N, C-alpha and C positions, 0 to 999 in steps of 0.2 A: 504494499500499500504506500502511496506517496506520503512523504512527511513534508508538513507544513513549517516554515519558518516565517517570521514576520519583523516589520518594523511598527511599532505602535506610538502614537502620540495624538497631538491636535495642534497644528495640522500636519499633514504627511505627504499631500499630492507632490510636493515640490521634490521629494526624496528620489535620489538616484541609487539608492541601496538594493532594490530588486533587481535592477540591470545588472549591477556587480555581482550580486550573490547568485542570481540564475544563471548568469554566464558560467560562473565556478561550478555550480552543480552539472551543467551540461558537459563542461570540459571534462570532470572527473567520473561522468557517467552514474552520478547519484540520483536517485529517484526522490526528488524534492522540488519544492516551489517555495519562493520567497514572496510575500505579499504585503501589502499596506493595511494596517489596521487602524482606523479612526474611531477614537473612543473619547467618551464625553470626560473620564476622570481616569486617575491612575488604577483606582479599583475596578473601574469596568474594563480597562485594558488587559489587566491581569485576570479577570474572570473570564473574559471572551477568549483569551488564548488558551486558557484551561479548557474550555468547553470545545474549542477546536482541536486540541490535543496537539498544538503546535509543539515542536521540539525544543524550541527556545525563540527568543524575540528580541530585538534591539529597541531601544526606548530613546525617543527625542522629546524635545521640550514640549510641554512644560513638566513631564512626569519623572525624570531622572531624580530628583530629590525625593518626591512622594513616594516613589517605588521603594526607595531605601528602607523604608519602616515596614514594608509589606513583604520582603523576601529575606533570604539568609545571606546576607553579604560575605564575600570572601575576598580574599587578597588585596588589592589596592582599594576596591571599593569601601573597605571597613575605614580606612584612613580618609577617603575624599567625602564619604557622607553622600554619596550619590552613586547610582548604578545606569549604565547605558546597555547592558547586556543581562537577560535573564534565561537561565537554563531551566526547564521544566522536567524533572527526573523523578519518577516514582512519587508523584503527588507533592514532591517539594519544589520551591521556587528558589533557586539559587542566584543570587545577584553579583555580577562581575562589572568591573570598569575598565573598558578598553580604550577610553577616550584619552587617558593621560599617554598610554604608550604610543597611541595614534599620533597626538601632537608631537610628542618627542620625537618620533622616526620621521615625521613628515619634515622636522627641521633638520635632524642629524643626516638623512638621506639626501637632503638639498644642500649638504655642505656647510651647515651652521655649526660654529662651535658654541657649546653652552656653558662649560666649566668655567666659573670666574666671571661671566659676562652679566650685566644688569639687564632684567626683563620685567616688563610691564604687562600684566593680563588685564583686560578690559571685561569686566563681567564676573559676577560671583555666583552664578547658576552651576548647574551641573558640569557643563563643558569647562567653564571657567576654572571651578575648584580642580578638576582634573589636569588642567594644563598647568596650575600653580603646582600641583603635587609633583608632576613629572619634572617640571622645570628645576624644582627646589633638589629632587633626588638626584639630578644631573649636574649639581653644583653651581646653579646659577643664583643672583641675588635677586628676588622676586619681590614685586610690589603689585598687590591686587587693587583695582579700581572699580568702584560700583556706585550707580546713582543713589541707592539708598546705602549710606555709609555704614550703618549698623551690620548689614549683611556681609561688606568687605572686612569689616573688623573681626566678625565671626570667623570668616575663613582665615584671616590672619592668624587669630588664636588657635584655631584647628590645627594648621600647617605649619606655622612658624614663619610667616612672611610679613612684611611691611603692608600697610594699607592705605587707602585715600579714597575719597568721593572724587565725583567727576566736574567739581568746580574748576572752571576754564584755567585761571591764574595758577592755582597750585597743579594742577594735571599738567599744563605745559612744561613747568620745571621738571617734573618727573619724565615726561616724554624725552627732554632734552639729555636726561641723563640714562635714558634706556637704550641698550643697543639691539634689543629684541622686543619687539611689540606683537603681543598676540591678543585678537579680538575675539571674544565669545559673546559679543552681545545679542546676536541673532536677528538683529534689524539694520537696515542700512541708514543708521543715523550719523550725524556728524558730532562726535564728542573730542575729537583729537585735531588740532591743526597741524596738517601733515609737513608745514614747513617748520616745525619744531623738531622734526625727526633728524637725527644724526645722518651725516654723510655716508656713514657705514651701517646705519640700522636695517634690520630685517624685519619684515612685516608678514604674519600668518593672520589670515581671518578665517575662521571656521565656515562664514557663509559663502557658499559656491553658487547659489542662484542668482545672484546680482554682484556687481561691483561697488563695494561700500565706498562711501567718500575717503576713508584712510586708504584703502587699496589705490583708488584712482589717484590721490595725490602723492602716494609713494611711487606708482608707475611714472607719473608726469616728471618726477625728479630723479628718475633712472636709480631708484633704490631696489634691492633685491625683495622680491614677493614671492612668498611660497604659496601657490595656488591651494585654496581651501579644499578642493578635492584630493589633495595629498592626505590631509587630515582624515577625510572620510575613508581614503583608501585603506590607510595603516590601522585605523581602529576595525574596519571591516575585516581585514586579514586576521587579526586576532579574535574577532568574534566568529568568523567562519570555522578557525580551527578549534575554538570552544564547542561550537555546535556539531560539527562533524568528526573530530578527531584526526582529520586529514590535514595535510600540508596544504595552503592555499595557494591556486595559482595565480601569482603576483600579476604576471603580464597580462593575463586573460582579465583578471579583474580591473587592472588599470584600462586597458582597452575599452572595456565596457563603460567606465566612468566618463572617458572622453570622447566617446563615439557620440554624434549627434543623437541617435535614438529616435524612436517614433513618437512623435507629439501626441498628447492625450487631446483628443478634439473635443471642444466644449460646445459644439452646436445642439447636441441632442444628449438625452441622458437614458440609459437603459439600465433597468434592475433585473437582476439575474439571482438565482438561489433556489434551493430546493422546495418543493412543494409544501405550502403551509407557512412559507416564510413572510407573507404579508405584501407580495410585490403590487398585486393590483390595488390594494388600500393603500399603501403608501404612495404609489403612482398618483392616484386620485388626489391624496393630500398634497402632493407637489404641484400638481396641475391646477388646483383651487389656488394655492398660495401664489403662483408664479404667473399664470395665464397661459402657461404652455400647452400645446395639444396634447392629448393623452391617446395612445395606442396601446391596446390590449392584446397582444400576439394569439392567444388562445381564443378570444372573443371574435377576432377577425377571421380566424381559421373556421370556427363554428358558424359565422354568418356566410362566408363564401362557399363552405360545404352542405349547408342546410342540415347540420347534425353537431350532437355534442362531441366533446373530444372522448368521453367513455364510448359513445356509439362508433366513433370513427376507429377507436383502437379495437372494438369488438368486430367491426365488419370489414374493415379494411387493413388492420393489423399496424403496429408500430412503425414499420418502414415506410408505409404510405403516409402515415400522419407526419413523419419528420419531413416528407418531401413537401408536404403542405407548408410546415413550419418554416424550412429552408426559403421556400418563395416568399413567405410574408416578411421574413428578415431581410432578403435582398430589396425589398421595397423600402427599407429605411434611408438608403443612400438618397432618396428624392426628399426626404423630409427635413425640416429646420425647425427649432425651438419646440422639440416634441420630447415627452417622457414617455418611455417604453415599458410596459410591463412585459417581461418574458416568461415563457413556460419553463417549468423546470428542468428540462431537458435541452434548452435552446442553446447551451453551450456544447453540446455533442456535435463533433465534426467541424472540420477546418472552414469549410464553407459558410458554416454558421458565425464561426468566431472571426472571420474576416468580414462578414457584415456588420458584426457589432462594433468594429473598428471605426465607424462614423460617429460612434457614442462615447461618452465617458461611461463606462459600466461599474455599477456599484452592486457588490456581492451581498446580499443579506443573509446574514447567517442565522439558521435555526438549527438545533440539534434534533435527531430522530424523535425522541420522546416528545417534544413541543410540537414539532411537525404533525404527528398522528392525532395530538390531542386537538389540533385546531381543524382537522378535516373529518369527512366521513370516507375511512379507508375503503368501504365497499364501492364508494364511487370512483375509486382512483384505480385504474385497471393494473398498475404496477404494484400495489399494495395488497391485492386480493389474497387470502389466505388466513391460516390461524395466527399467525405472529407477525401483524403488520410492523409493530416497531422494529422487530429484527430484520424484516425486510426493508425498511426505510434504512435502518443502519448499513446494511449492504450496498444499496444503491448510492448511498450519500459517500461512503467511502469510494466506491468505484468512480465517482464522479469528481472526487476532491480535485484531481489534477486539472482536469477539464474547467471547474469552476476558478481555481486559481489562476490558470493561463489566460482565461478570457477577461477576467476582471482587473479594473485598476485599483480598487480599494474595497475592504472588508467593513462592514458594520452590523454590530450584533442587533438582532431582532426578537432574542428570545423573550425578554422581560419587559422591554420598553414599550409605551404606547406608540401607535402610527405617526402621530404628531411629532414625538421625540426623534424618531428614526428619519422621518421627512426632513427635519432640521439638520441632522448631522450629514444626510446625504447631499443637502443644498449647501453646506459648508463646504464640502469637497468639490461640487460642481462650481461653485462660485469662485473658489481658488484657480480652477482650471481655466474657467472662462476669462478671469481677469488677466491673464498672462498676455 
């Protein structure tokens, strides 16, 4: 059975981690897929990953510190006070931190000397804490600066460094004395005047989806800039090896990060998932909120065929039904501003997945027990028999890889009302549409 791994956070649509990890799985012949999980809080992220039985997941903002208290921290994570990697093993959640080694290797592999150098870390969140820890361990003299001064002071007490706020006058003096500047602010805000950087300063910004004012200014001055994707790469290598026990294919993962990749199209939105996931209900709620047109693939098939889905399965068979489904999915290319509720098997087959590429695809997750509790098993041809929950479990496990390969993001639907699920889906859709 395919093993799932994930990136959990809010937001997650910008992340390049799926491309990097999936390329590595393919290279090593590992039957696994890496997905994005958009969760409303850290507890929800952990619970959803447990429900999905993922082997492990990475954590992005803003959950790195919040999850520290929900898992069993090991290694560097115990000192840093934040986790960015969680291993789910035998019912236990073990928290690791690979951000520190990621930042360290990004600098060292790009020829940056650390021992005895002065370093400024901007941001006292999970990534900033990890960078401070790693730089200190490498022998650098570190100052951490944060907008909320008390958070910087807490990190300084925990990790044994200097601290500062982001007041321009004080910060400029620190910048002038810093040979290495690492930004973990997570937003393209201007807090440092790049003119204050030393002529030999090195800049590393964790952000890679945009060029921050700090990076732009450093480049204009011809200073050394380490691409934020290098940090992502090296923390990802360590996470991959923790997930799989295999040596990470560095060159393959780097190519995946720097390749353009297929953009997520934001003109239409498609909901996929197992039967009983609430796709039709959530799609109607999204259409109501946004004014988007609504298409329900099963309803369209029934209208064109003049028979219910159950009748089509009974009289024509599943293969015939799938042909009708494929024809409806191909019509998506002609649509705009449409939310599409797909049938449970819509992700089966390359042609179907190709047709869905005109949409941002959200996978609404429900487990077998929940799915069966929401539907009448006798009305579902694939669940007929004495043990519908067991049958649902078999079907879902067989489709895991297809759902993971077809979708851009996973959102939990087991316990939340449709209105809440619709809100989470729209957060992802808005992030993609605004790029």
